[in-house]
ZABA-402640 format. One record per residue (C-alpha): chain; residue number from 1; x, y, z. Coordinates in steps of 0.001 Angstrom, whole numbers, plus 500000, padded with zeros to 6 digits. Layout:
# ZABA-402640
A,NUM,X,Y,Z
...
END
This chain:
# ZABA-402640
A,1,499985,499856,500016
A,2,501117,503157,499664
A,3,502844,504728,502810
A,4,501758,508268,501928
A,5,498167,507610,502442
A,6,496610,508760,506014
A,7,493575,506910,506962
A,8,491312,508202,508880
A,9,487434,507219,509159
A,10,486402,510799,507637
A,11,487729,510017,504406
A,12,486583,506707,503900
A,13,483970,507709,500925
A,14,483843,506511,497905
A,15,486247,508889,496413
A,16,488261,507594,498885
A,17,488267,504153,498134
A,18,488096,505024,494492
A,19,491431,506387,495383
A,20,493013,503716,497065
A,21,492021,501173,494677
A,22,494289,503639,491768
A,23,496647,503520,494190
A,24,497141,500271,495323
A,25,496834,499026,491629
A,26,500476,500804,490812
A,27,502714,497934,491818
A,28,500649,495257,489834
A,29,499546,497010,486704
A,30,501351,494219,484886
A,31,499736,491738,486552
A,32,496169,493453,485802
A,33,497270,493611,482521
A,34,496923,489765,481795
A,35,493592,490084,483683
A,36,492728,492881,481079
A,37,493842,491365,477776
A,38,492063,488012,478760
A,39,488741,490041,478582
A,40,490022,492050,475750
A,41,490672,489040,473059
A,42,487771,486863,474166
A,43,485674,490144,473667
A,44,487205,490981,470288
A,45,486331,487312,468639
A,46,482761,488119,470511
A,47,482331,490691,468532
A,48,483829,490311,465388
A,49,481917,486771,464738
A,50,478541,488054,466210
A,51,479219,491612,463950
A,52,480033,489021,460618
A,53,476822,487032,461634
A,54,474608,489823,462156
A,55,475799,491266,458557
A,56,475554,488210,457021
A,57,472115,487826,458440
A,58,470665,491070,456894
A,59,472571,490852,453649
A,60,471129,487749,453062
A,61,467264,489378,454311
A,62,468479,492169,451832
A,63,469444,490552,449096
A,64,467122,486915,449147
A,65,465591,488060,445727
A,66,468807,488538,444012
A,67,469850,484997,445367
A,68,466906,483283,443337
A,69,466323,486278,440249
A,70,462666,486254,440785
A,71,459813,486236,443559
A,72,458826,482374,442532
A,73,460343,479680,441089
A,74,459007,476559,439792
A,75,460638,473292,438548
A,76,461060,469875,437194
A,77,463384,467168,436316
A,78,461380,466178,433455
A,79,460057,468193,430215
A,80,456967,469977,431838
A,81,453627,468101,430964
A,82,450745,469733,429916
A,83,448805,468910,433201
A,84,451941,471292,434893
A,85,452115,474072,431985
A,86,448041,474751,431963
A,87,449278,474978,436439
A,88,452285,477253,435202
A,89,450005,479687,432820
A,90,447738,480382,435306
A,91,450509,481763,437538
A,92,451492,484969,436076
A,93,452279,486069,433115
A,94,455673,488191,433665
A,95,458414,484687,433304
A,96,461167,483360,431906
A,97,462667,479581,431418
A,98,465678,478352,432318
A,99,466840,474872,431279
A,100,470054,473447,433131
A,101,472159,470853,433022
A,102,475731,469457,433577
A,103,477670,469044,430231
A,104,481301,468873,428448
A,105,482700,471557,426539
A,106,485623,471995,423936
A,107,487659,475270,423097
A,108,488991,474090,419370
A,109,491486,476753,419536
A,110,493277,475806,422835
A,111,491959,472410,422604
A,112,490595,472277,425831
A,113,487900,470090,427471
A,114,485721,470990,430967
A,115,482749,469930,432721
A,116,480442,473167,433451
A,117,476882,473759,434575
A,118,474898,475053,430683
A,119,472075,477233,431524
A,120,470195,478207,428260
A,121,467678,481307,429665
A,122,464884,482847,427881
A,123,462887,485894,428969
A,124,464314,488692,431149
A,125,465661,486453,433989
A,126,467130,487481,436266
A,127,464443,490268,437144
A,128,466674,490893,440702
A,129,470025,490817,440422
A,130,472483,491038,437228
A,131,474954,488846,435998
A,132,477647,490578,435763
A,133,479673,490363,432288
A,134,482567,491998,430209
A,135,481285,493774,428124
A,136,478540,494391,429837
A,137,475757,494450,427114
A,138,477089,490814,426905
A,139,473696,489655,428679
A,140,471434,491616,426750
A,141,472825,489985,423344
A,142,472929,486666,424342
A,143,469553,485636,422850
A,144,470427,487004,419273
A,145,472237,484159,418126
A,146,474528,481082,418871
A,147,476144,483125,421494
A,148,477433,481945,424934
A,149,478454,484244,428127
A,150,481662,482064,429922
A,151,483052,482230,433531
A,152,486192,484411,433435
A,153,487884,482370,435529
A,154,487230,479515,432812
A,155,488667,481289,429725
A,156,491784,482139,431439
A,157,492177,478515,432612
A,158,491813,477800,429110
A,159,493354,480758,427854
A,160,490539,481367,425491
A,161,488779,484803,424289
A,162,485802,486768,423593
A,163,485077,485679,419792
A,164,486686,482325,420619
A,165,483902,479178,419765
A,166,483054,476921,422270
A,167,481323,473098,421341
A,168,478601,472284,423288
A,169,477031,468919,422171
A,170,477017,469188,418515
A,171,476622,473171,418137
A,172,479025,475692,418061
A,173,478423,478985,419969
A,174,480795,481907,419840
A,175,482013,483848,423620
A,176,480169,486949,423508
A,177,481234,487964,426999
A,178,483093,487031,430318
A,179,480818,486131,433343
A,180,482196,487656,436346
A,181,479245,487367,438722
A,182,475974,484911,438464
A,183,473449,485917,441448
A,184,473297,483502,444009
A,185,476463,481424,442768
A,186,479299,481128,445397
A,187,483193,480956,444790
A,188,482960,476853,445486
A,189,480088,476121,443061
A,190,481801,478179,440036
A,191,485190,476852,441043
A,192,483689,472732,440701
A,193,481183,473589,437898
A,194,481528,476986,435783
A,195,478595,478161,434411
A,196,478127,479103,431044
A,197,474625,481010,429743
A,198,473540,480262,425886
A,199,469464,481364,424557
A,200,467442,478347,425499
A,201,466398,478507,421934
A,202,469087,476621,420860
A,203,469764,473969,423296
A,204,467459,470802,421224
A,205,470231,471366,418055
A,206,473148,470721,420867
A,207,471145,467078,420861
A,208,472076,466570,424412
A,209,469313,466293,426378
A,210,468033,462558,426204
A,211,465798,460265,427976
A,212,468162,459570,431170
A,213,469775,463096,431214
A,214,470133,464897,434604
A,215,467850,467788,433486
A,216,466452,470705,435765
A,217,463590,472505,433878
A,218,462919,475741,435111
A,219,459840,479060,435347
A,220,460439,481886,437062
A,221,457907,484377,438153
A,222,457926,488345,439127
A,223,454545,489662,440879
A,224,454212,493656,442396
A,225,455184,492290,445723
A,226,456587,489370,447419
A,227,453196,488523,449430
A,228,452083,487720,445873
A,229,454630,484636,445617
A,230,453203,483600,448831
A,231,449769,483574,448177
A,232,450209,482169,445282
A,233,451822,479086,446707
A,234,449600,479057,449307
A,235,446261,478561,446891
A,236,448256,476035,444382
A,237,450341,473784,447282
A,238,448054,471139,447152
A,239,448443,471002,442856
A,240,451889,471166,442929
A,241,452429,467940,444903
A,242,449627,466233,442821
A,243,451549,467136,439703
A,244,454845,466609,441363
A,245,456160,469937,440594
A,246,458844,471705,442870
A,247,458346,475572,444462
A,248,460950,477854,445806
A,249,460077,481545,446962
A,250,462046,484110,448506
A,251,461374,483186,451949
A,252,462711,479611,451280
A,253,465346,481011,449781
A,254,466522,483215,452836
A,255,465768,479876,455055
A,256,467725,477845,452777
A,257,471088,480618,451825
A,258,471058,480008,456443
A,259,470979,476701,456488
A,260,473680,476541,454123
A,261,476271,478166,456772
A,262,475021,476383,459512
A,263,477844,474079,460713
A,264,480227,477453,460157
A,265,477764,479134,462298
A,266,478085,476522,465002
A,267,481844,476404,464973
A,268,482187,480426,464898
A,269,480034,480715,467678
A,270,481769,477374,469577
A,271,484999,479618,468645
A,272,483604,482890,470251
A,273,482002,480956,473135
A,274,485455,479259,474582
A,275,487550,482381,473717
A,276,484929,484586,475976
A,277,485102,481603,478347
A,278,488707,481013,478297
A,279,488909,484901,479212
A,280,486333,484557,482032
A,281,488799,481667,483629
A,282,491440,484077,483033
A,283,489516,486477,485078
A,284,488531,484179,487916
A,285,492180,482599,487887
A,286,493604,486485,487694
A,287,491921,487313,490267
A,288,491915,484554,492664
A,289,495678,484868,493068
A,290,495944,488306,492894
A,291,493339,489096,495921
A,292,495297,486209,497336
A,293,498349,488466,497604
A,294,496741,491236,498991
A,295,495123,489260,502214
A,296,498469,491009,504518
A,297,497586,494570,502906
A,298,493592,494234,503516
A,299,494138,493312,506903
A,300,496564,496355,508308
A,301,493385,498320,506433
A,302,491251,496275,508595
A,303,493670,497212,511328
A,304,493039,500366,510863
A,305,489541,500398,511043
A,306,488577,500083,506987
A,307,485927,497979,507189
A,308,485009,494481,505477
A,309,482274,496096,503178
A,310,484914,498857,501935
A,311,487673,497034,501231
A,312,486028,494573,499459
A,313,484826,497718,496774
A,314,488377,498701,496973
A,315,489452,496176,494874
A,316,486148,495672,492883
A,317,486737,499199,491546
A,318,489709,497810,490288
A,319,487847,494805,488467
A,320,485806,497006,487104
A,321,488175,499314,485765
A,322,489989,496448,484386
A,323,487031,494959,483026
A,324,486037,498473,481432
A,325,488847,498872,479730
A,326,489352,495012,478477
A,327,486163,495471,477154
A,328,486478,498483,475245
A,329,489018,497592,473308
A,330,488213,494180,472616
A,331,484856,496027,471309
A,332,487009,497740,468794
A,333,489556,495129,468493
A,334,486276,492619,466885
A,335,485211,495796,465118
A,336,488249,496137,463052
A,337,488437,492222,462674
A,338,484869,491865,461120
A,339,486298,493979,458110
A,340,488577,490882,457254
A,341,485974,488289,458312
A,342,484361,488642,454925
A,343,487552,488348,452570
A,344,488482,485516,454426
A,345,485287,483191,453359
A,346,484610,485045,450363
A,347,484852,481980,448113
A,348,481711,480683,450515
A,349,479445,483497,450277
A,350,477050,483545,447703
A,351,477646,487404,447256
A,352,479731,490001,448702
A,353,479358,492947,450821
A,354,480205,495833,453147
A,355,480409,495127,456833
A,356,478048,497674,458702
A,357,478662,498728,462426
A,358,475444,497694,464729
A,359,475634,499335,467418
A,360,474109,496977,469277
A,361,476943,494524,468935
A,362,479023,497074,471052
A,363,476665,497454,473347
A,364,476606,493974,473619
A,365,480431,493780,473791
A,366,480760,495965,476445
A,367,478235,495007,479301
A,368,479223,491517,478449
A,369,482800,492013,479284
A,370,481826,493947,482590
A,371,479597,491687,483555
A,372,482085,488817,482926
A,373,484772,490692,484985
A,374,482695,491268,487969
A,375,481043,487953,488152
A,376,483724,486309,488029
A,377,485622,487631,490492
A,378,482622,488082,492854
A,379,483969,484806,494945
A,380,487548,485846,495523
A,381,486008,488656,496248
A,382,483699,488337,498873
A,383,486301,485916,500026
A,384,488413,488987,500555
A,385,486017,491344,502565
A,386,486033,488686,505418
A,387,489523,488622,506026
A,388,490290,489036,509835
A,389,492426,492234,511222
A,390,494769,489253,513221
A,391,495924,488008,509581
A,392,498058,491092,509668
A,393,500595,489810,512585
A,394,499256,486005,511862
A,395,499977,485252,508102
A,396,499006,481481,508631
A,397,495621,482408,510120
A,398,492626,481907,508042
A,399,488762,482132,508803
A,400,486391,480047,507344
A,401,488089,479421,504353
A,402,487201,475698,503248
A,403,483531,476263,504300
A,404,481051,476716,501548
A,405,479187,480256,502412
A,406,475709,481203,501542
A,407,477194,483709,498929
A,408,479531,481453,497460
A,409,476829,479144,496665
A,410,474323,482223,495131
A,411,477325,483136,492964
A,412,477920,480294,491811
A,413,474563,479575,490973
A,414,474872,482877,488630
A,415,477965,481586,486957
A,416,475570,478498,486177
A,417,472656,480615,485032
A,418,475279,483032,483066
A,419,476901,480367,481408
A,420,473382,478921,480356
A,421,472302,482083,479356
A,422,475297,482823,476892
A,423,475816,479527,475717
A,424,472086,479165,474872
A,425,472711,482655,473140
A,426,475714,481603,471500
A,427,474441,478186,469860
A,428,470400,478582,469641
A,429,470108,475274,471205
A,430,468865,474985,474739
A,431,470099,471321,474839
A,432,473110,471745,473131
A,433,473871,474574,475461
A,434,472914,472723,478832
A,435,474943,469701,477076
A,436,477810,472085,477290
A,437,477509,473929,480499
A,438,477457,470495,482357
A,439,480167,469131,480445
A,440,482142,472048,481916
A,441,481101,471358,485147
A,442,482051,467620,485206
A,443,485240,469079,483855
A,444,486105,471709,486971
A,445,484623,468748,489488
A,446,486741,466072,487862
A,447,490002,468729,487299
A,448,489345,469568,491204
A,449,489282,465854,492266
A,450,492476,465378,489935
A,451,494410,468410,491560
A,452,493396,466826,495185
A,453,494271,463623,494012
A,454,497918,465185,492656
A,455,498637,467049,496272
A,456,497742,463349,498157
A,457,499846,461787,495892
A,458,502954,464324,496110
A,459,502829,463934,499578
A,460,503345,460022,499603
A,461,505711,459987,496970
A,462,508352,463091,498839
A,463,508030,461667,501974
A,464,509590,458058,500234
A,465,512100,459615,497758
A,466,515631,460014,498671
A,467,516416,462511,495992
A,468,516650,466044,497116
A,469,515248,467619,493983
A,470,512729,465453,493575
A,471,511837,466089,497189
A,472,511438,469479,496449
A,473,509608,469550,493587
A,474,507194,467543,494832
A,475,506910,468856,497822
A,476,505693,472053,496204
A,477,502809,470234,495014
A,478,501355,470378,498111
A,479,502875,472730,500552
A,480,500658,475590,502586
A,481,499564,478081,500543
A,482,500485,475991,496912
A,483,498532,477215,494118
A,484,498187,473648,492375
A,485,494499,473401,492305
A,486,494104,476718,490538
A,487,497060,476042,488447
A,488,496018,472885,487505
A,489,492360,474352,486999
A,490,493272,476689,484735
A,491,496088,475025,482381
A,492,493843,471717,482635
A,493,490264,473545,481356
A,494,492148,475541,478774
A,495,493792,472378,477233
A,496,490228,471472,477202
A,497,488618,474014,475459
A,498,491427,474683,472907
A,499,491491,470698,472267
A,500,487879,470793,471423
A,501,488087,473912,469540
A,502,490773,472014,467384
A,503,489335,468704,467195
A,504,486333,470125,466298
A,505,488077,472357,463590
A,506,489865,468686,462104
A,507,486515,466715,462066
A,508,484745,469911,459762
A,509,488415,470636,457401
A,510,489417,467028,457120
A,511,486484,465274,457101
A,512,487399,465835,453389
A,513,488849,463097,451905
A,514,488118,463336,447847
A,515,491626,462554,447253
A,516,492666,460653,444276
A,517,494800,457856,446439
A,518,497162,455486,444212
A,519,494549,452570,444406
A,520,491495,454916,443850
A,521,489905,455754,440367
A,522,490132,459366,439737
A,523,487639,459766,436543
A,524,483476,459249,435856
A,525,482459,459133,432534
A,526,478258,459221,432543
A,527,475190,459582,430959
A,528,476626,456981,428989
A,529,473796,455770,426199
A,530,473534,451752,426124
A,531,474078,451857,422093
A,532,477696,454040,422648
A,533,478447,451910,425889
A,534,480460,449213,424077
A,535,482894,451696,421730
A,536,483417,453799,424677
A,537,484875,450567,426624
A,538,486998,450316,423955
A,539,488097,453834,423521
A,540,489047,453900,427207
A,541,490876,450396,426746
A,542,492676,451960,423497
A,543,494133,454573,426084
A,544,495708,452292,428366
A,545,493081,452877,430988
A,546,491585,450137,432793
A,547,487978,449915,433413
A,548,487259,449333,437058
A,549,483288,449954,436800
A,550,480989,449785,433981
A,551,477546,450887,436413
A,552,474075,450743,434256
A,553,471925,453339,436351
A,554,468081,452591,436368
A,555,465655,455861,437159
A,556,462374,454906,438941
A,557,459860,456489,441828
A,558,458384,455045,444748
A,559,454550,454098,444153
A,560,453669,453035,447789
A,561,455626,451702,451192
A,562,453753,448517,452533
A,563,451003,449126,450624
A,564,450803,453430,452132
A,565,450730,455682,448918
A,566,451325,459220,449025
A,567,448152,460385,449147
A,568,447567,458555,451692
A,569,451036,459327,453473
A,570,449648,462935,453015
A,571,446491,462992,455029
A,572,447498,460435,457637
A,573,450178,462228,460183
A,574,450898,459749,462137
A,575,452429,457580,459619
A,576,455477,459805,459458
A,577,456322,459621,455739
A,578,457605,463013,454094
A,579,455912,463624,450226
A,580,459617,463644,448858
A,581,460166,459785,449571
A,582,457520,460286,446618
A,583,457885,462756,444718
A,584,462491,462183,444429
A,585,463376,460083,441060
A,586,465473,457200,442503
A,587,468299,456440,440267
A,588,469530,452771,440921
A,589,471693,450432,439781
A,590,471869,446150,439714
A,591,474514,443400,440534
A,592,474838,440230,442076
A,593,477934,441706,444831
A,594,478533,444522,446984
A,595,481395,446646,445881
A,596,484365,447544,448431
A,597,482798,450939,449609
A,598,479941,448261,451157
A,599,479394,446409,453995
A,600,476430,444561,454684
A,601,475129,444898,458102
A,602,472023,443042,457903
A,603,469749,440581,456135
A,604,471077,438440,452972
A,605,472352,440502,449516
A,606,470301,438345,446880
A,607,472450,438126,443985
A,608,470010,437005,441185
A,609,466119,436344,440258
A,610,466131,433168,438618
A,611,462603,433256,437843
A,612,459990,436209,437025
A,613,457849,434857,439511
A,614,460206,435217,442211
A,615,460394,437816,445127
A,616,462637,440314,444574
A,617,464746,441501,447398
A,618,466485,444856,447318
A,619,469126,446291,449285
A,620,469218,449448,450540
A,621,471592,452029,452721
A,622,471558,452132,456343
A,623,471515,455450,456621
A,624,468702,456043,454445
A,625,466337,453155,455692
A,626,466277,454115,459321
A,627,465931,458102,458411
A,628,462826,456493,456917
A,629,462321,453802,459579
A,630,462708,450813,457368
A,631,463161,447602,458042
A,632,463977,444339,456336
A,633,460557,442389,454634
A,634,458947,446192,454451
A,635,457290,445899,450723
A,636,458853,448711,448385
A,637,456672,449488,445042
A,638,458893,451148,442543
A,639,457327,452843,439252
A,640,459638,451712,436322
A,641,459425,454580,433651
A,642,455622,453446,433820
A,643,455583,449660,435067
A,644,455283,448850,438445
A,645,457155,446170,440448
A,646,456960,445000,443703
A,647,460571,444490,446005
A,648,461013,443700,449551
A,649,463323,444984,451332
A,650,466617,441749,452256
A,651,469380,443805,453037
A,652,470892,446559,454286
A,653,474183,448003,453513
A,654,476444,450451,455035
A,655,477832,452609,452952
A,656,481168,455035,452694
A,657,479546,457837,450573
A,658,483437,459484,450616
A,659,484980,457073,448679
A,660,485226,457715,444785
A,661,482622,454726,443288
A,662,479223,454690,441957
A,663,477442,454343,445334
A,664,473408,453844,445658
A,665,470611,454251,447803
A,666,468795,450714,446511
A,667,470743,447977,444219
A,668,468626,445764,442672
A,669,469588,442137,442714
A,670,470260,440831,438736
A,671,467530,439598,436394
A,672,464941,442768,437247
A,673,466162,445511,434958
A,674,467665,444504,432619
A,675,465495,445519,429791
A,676,464578,448604,431864
A,677,465539,452023,430038
A,678,468604,452869,431413
A,679,471996,455214,430748
A,680,475585,453786,432050
A,681,478875,455257,433971
A,682,482083,454079,433580
A,683,484893,454624,436138
A,684,488656,454909,434995
A,685,491915,455864,436656
A,686,494349,458182,434361
A,687,497645,458572,436120
A,688,499108,461075,433576
A,689,497887,464526,432569
A,690,498698,464799,429304
A,691,496357,461266,428493
A,692,493936,462767,430818
A,693,493284,466031,428229
A,694,493754,463777,425143
A,695,491170,461163,426336
A,696,488743,463785,427245
A,697,489224,465547,424286
A,698,488581,462321,422453
A,699,485378,461271,424181
A,700,483970,464899,423767
A,701,484503,464967,420046
A,702,482940,461225,420122
A,703,480419,461573,422457
A,704,479177,465098,423107
A,705,476656,463576,425374
A,706,478764,461958,427664
A,707,480116,463899,430764
A,708,483390,463904,431959
A,709,484098,464333,435824
A,710,487486,464984,436255
A,711,488410,464327,439765
A,712,491952,465290,440136
A,713,490567,468741,438821
A,714,487814,469035,441251
A,715,490474,468001,444183
A,716,492622,470370,443765
A,717,489962,472941,443151
A,718,488194,472091,446343
A,719,491848,471827,447686
A,720,492430,475448,447151
A,721,489122,476574,448208
A,722,489395,474335,451197
A,723,492630,476139,452286
A,724,491048,479649,452780
A,725,487905,478171,454479
A,726,490264,476484,456441
A,727,492498,479322,457115
A,728,488949,481539,458005
A,729,488359,478899,461010
A,730,491830,478400,462419
A,731,491995,482239,462185
A,732,489090,482268,464561
A,733,490337,479573,466362
A,734,493471,481404,466840
A,735,491683,484159,469309
A,736,490737,480965,471722
A,737,493939,479891,471742
A,738,495912,483004,471947
A,739,493663,483829,474815
A,740,494370,480170,475896
A,741,497582,480832,476173
A,742,497481,484561,477914
A,743,495369,482799,480878
A,744,498045,479825,481206
A,745,500911,482581,481317
A,746,498761,484297,483828
A,747,497699,481627,485786
A,748,501605,480964,486194
A,749,503228,484499,486320
A,750,500352,485000,489153
A,751,501915,483146,491392
A,752,505841,484352,491129
A,753,505824,485800,494347
A,754,504654,482596,496181
A,755,507628,480870,493768
A,756,510213,483374,494254
A,757,509619,483182,498313
A,758,510215,479346,498311
A,759,513559,479581,495617
A,760,515039,482363,497904
A,761,514667,480547,501053
A,762,516295,477703,499213
A,763,518869,480017,497944
A,764,519417,480894,501573
A,765,519785,477490,502955
A,766,522327,476688,500498
A,767,520761,475472,497521
A,768,522271,475952,493898
A,769,520671,477897,490732
A,770,521295,474342,489061
A,771,519094,472847,492191
A,772,516576,475410,491689
A,773,516148,474964,488089
A,774,515363,470963,487796
A,775,513259,471677,491138
A,776,510746,474145,489693
A,777,511218,471890,486023
A,778,509987,469574,487953
A,779,506529,471199,489597
A,780,505825,472339,486382
A,781,506436,469457,484628
A,782,504040,467361,486708
A,783,501367,470553,486816
A,784,501756,470783,482604
A,785,501698,466876,482411
A,786,498642,466230,484638
A,787,496456,469047,483313
A,788,497489,468651,479910
A,789,496606,464843,479929
A,790,493595,465129,481749
A,791,492536,468225,479216
A,792,492738,465942,475886
A,793,490724,462664,477636
A,794,488056,465647,478089
A,795,488361,466993,474772
A,796,487997,464011,473112
A,797,484571,463053,474381
A,798,483414,466464,474037
A,799,484645,466439,470389
A,800,482803,462808,469690
A,801,479685,464158,470953
A,802,479876,467633,468858
A,803,480262,465380,466111
A,804,477591,463155,466358
A,805,474681,465204,467351
A,806,475388,468819,466738
A,807,478482,468655,462985
A,808,476282,465024,462188
A,809,479671,464029,461226
A,810,482009,461029,461584
A,811,484298,461705,464681
A,812,487655,461557,463685
A,813,490842,460913,465846
A,814,493873,463503,465191
A,815,497173,461821,466644
A,816,498929,464904,465456
A,817,496881,467205,467147
A,818,497216,465432,470374
A,819,500967,465176,470309
A,820,501126,468303,469667
A,821,498876,470166,472101
A,822,500521,467409,475153
A,823,503488,469164,474559
A,824,503334,472572,473876
A,825,501302,472730,477338
A,826,503550,471080,479398
A,827,506448,472804,477641
A,828,504631,475825,477908
A,829,504444,475623,481494
A,830,507479,474621,482437
A,831,508583,477090,480164
A,832,506721,479809,482026
A,833,507476,479002,485476
A,834,511439,478807,484646
A,835,510331,482438,483855
A,836,509371,483049,486983
A,837,511869,482291,488950
A,838,515151,483345,486752
A,839,515839,486487,488616
A,840,516594,483566,491757
A,841,519239,482162,488978
A,842,521411,484752,488854
A,843,521445,487331,491915
A,844,521300,487003,495742
A,845,519148,486683,498075
A,846,518890,489731,499473
A,847,518376,491804,496076
A,848,516023,489688,495042
A,849,514092,490155,498057
A,850,514163,494038,497782
A,851,513543,494339,494504
A,852,510781,491504,493731
A,853,508828,491179,497557
END
């Protein structure tokens, strides 16, 4: 305390208490800086993410019409029938058409080929938003001839210019302009399948649209108001269902776009929550150790007549001030960072936007920082207020230290309610929020038990060991006034939260395993007509390429499930059969065995139907069957392009959808579908890029209707985009890691006084510097290793729960991150501990006592 202060009862006013708080903080500014930094970084992450989310939500609301391009879209996977066109004609006169499908295109001048998304348009679509081109007038000139608008990146990739020709099917188009921006298209979608626009009237001349081709036919409508579209849909919903037409309004596009970012939003929320929670733990740990050093100062003030309540306010003012500074600093850092996030995630977003500042986010950030500072400091503050004047002369005196007071119980309740409320606010699901908070409570409890157990074991081990260094290092873990519990708790919870975040990032980013491994195929040819199959096989073999798979595909629709058809299912909600089960087009194959991406989990696989009167048993994907509550023996009636086929579920298969294979929801036995209208898919593997280019060119020239997925190109494109997305995720996760490191450093640094005193005492008794060094290493190694090990075990448990119930993904164990975190936390704890006692190793005990204590 400042020796110049004269204590008088008359000066115990609020202003005097504020002066005392300010003067008392002079010698502890560096320690309080750690406290402030913990809050600032946590608030910065929270403000940046919340600002970005608000900007994204607002932009989705503003640009929803541009994302759809109209007020209403009506679509089908088949050409519109007369009945469907009658309904479409009644929906409005201001409409446009679009026909879209995947196809190979060929650049004659540069001899390049590429799978693209061909979009044939007619009318004035889009009504909202704009197809941005170079030159700007190119989109308006599209319908004046056989012209095409080609994605700008695609033109750069194949070195083509405006005026060059492209071949789509059997028709040449002149490149009229570069596509710079397509409404509703993200960087990912245009990179994987670049867009090419042509006039819809020229599509029949390409001869690409045949039976079995995957084509989407759309009609777009514009109305005076958005509400008109909703009214029309509401009035004709049943007709849409009966005629098997899909529809989408602006409101539904808003919802779909928001849901598309759900997993990323969950992760960003998790990153913000963990960063702020780590900051809160930093506050609790820092204040606990900081105020513990103030016990004697408070006891002296109590001897001089200061009341316990006034002592409480002195340090509460310090906490409030540091909380305010940290909150304001963090808020402004977060506001600056929000301008960087859209650039990081630009490839993912279907639009670009300029971030705006929301005052509500600023207020939330500042208030939340102050609330956290006070709430997590209350427990050590109320204990400080109960310090007896006797402690000024009896340092070991402790008053009711181990008893849980009613005030402490109220504070714990408030902390629990705050954590649940904040988790619910960030995550949006009360069950997930409750699970997260209960997990935290269990983590704290387990770490406290580990700390207590560590001290018991340390006491027994130190009494039996004969080594002086080991004895002293272990004894530091349980000596009076040790910081083992608070340090192990803080280090452990940092390890848990940081590990959970990194493991979750690993699950989200590393889950993409579309790699062309040496023993896996990397090229898929589809839309092969039956008459082309043998010729294409011969061409493939001529290029010395293997025919890994030749798969027939038959399209069909589900007519009945156990005798229940679509109309009955829609009337009886208790059946819980969604309409889309009947509306969707099923693409199935037939074969007599499983492939290497499948595993039989239930039932028996029927390989062949011997005679027409035999029962037909199909194999269904396990995940799809469980989602529909289908079981072995259920009856499925299919409409195979006019012919009804009754089948039964004979087996369930577990399918690895990530494998580069032709995987199917339904597989028929042989002997049933051989004569049904079908198309084929051929899978091969190309090892050399020049062979790949020549083979694709030959296929496009000879079989223009056949599309090719070059997985090597797709994988490379995806990897580039995923690297950007991964960097964005890592960037936000870095806030939590940085906060954790600061909290970890703060916890160890704030115990500096106790460690220096003990080390000085050992030096005074004759201990050498190298002995102090190894004693410190042993103590902090034990703390860091045990805390990180416990944290990793808990983090893997939490990551499994997040993967299963939140991200709905497979859990992946990361050996690299597990080892990295264990070594980083353990070595980091040791290094910071050694940093604490560095003066003891170089200076005399008397000099250290004068300067450090």
